[in-house]
C-alpha positions, 0 to 999 in steps of 0.5 A: 299926500303920497298915500292919496297919489298911490290910491289914485294910481292904484285905481288907474292900475285896476282899470289898466290891468282889469283886476278882479278885486281893487288894488288897495294896498302895497301887498296887492301891488307886490302880488301884481308884480309877482304875477306878471314877473312869473308870467314873463319867466314862464313865457321865456321857459316855454318859448316854443316855435309852435302854439302850446298850453303847457301852463297857459294857452300861448301862441308860437314864440310867445316872447316875440309876441310879448315885446310887440306892445312896447315897440312904439314907446320911446325910451325915457331919454327920447320921450317928450316933456308931454310924455313925462308930465303928470296926467290928471289925478292918476299920479301917472305920466302919459308915458307911464300909462302907455308902459302899463297898458303895454305891460297888460297887453304883453302879459296877456300873451301868457295869461289871457291869450285866448281871452278866457279870463274876464279879469286879473286875479291878484291872488294868483301871484304864482301865475301857474294857471291850473298847474299846481305850483306848490308841487314844483316848489317841493321838487325845487327844494328837494332835488332841483334848486334853481338859484334866481336873482336879478341885477339892475340890468334886468327888467325885474326889480333887483333881487339877490339870491339869498341861500339862507332865505331859500333854505328857510323857505324850503 
């Protein structure tokens, strides 16, 4: 039963995020999460007061633009019972669907601001566009290690920086 709900949700996510290939596994969900997570991090890194295309074409102050789709979505504690009730066969509540649609619109500020891409590429988990992300990884491993971790107060899934794993990856 849980697998069927996942598959129904995955189909809905395919539509919301306009994926190039269908989501068919937890691996694809993880790639989608990494893709969008990296997009938010890159927007924060390049939050310039003027339009830029260092990684992807973006407007001035992309972070400010990226929060706008979430403005009218009530916090969970303020949501109505109808917002929280499961909706049809998708396995998602109305609020969850609104959040995912806002996420898609929000991350398009980084990934598809000019509408250049017809779909979301699940295999592009690094989200670096035309920039060779592997070159950055070499620099980070050899000269510029940047320990990154997230706690439960973050918008990202909590993850502690693990020096041993980081070293092994390098």
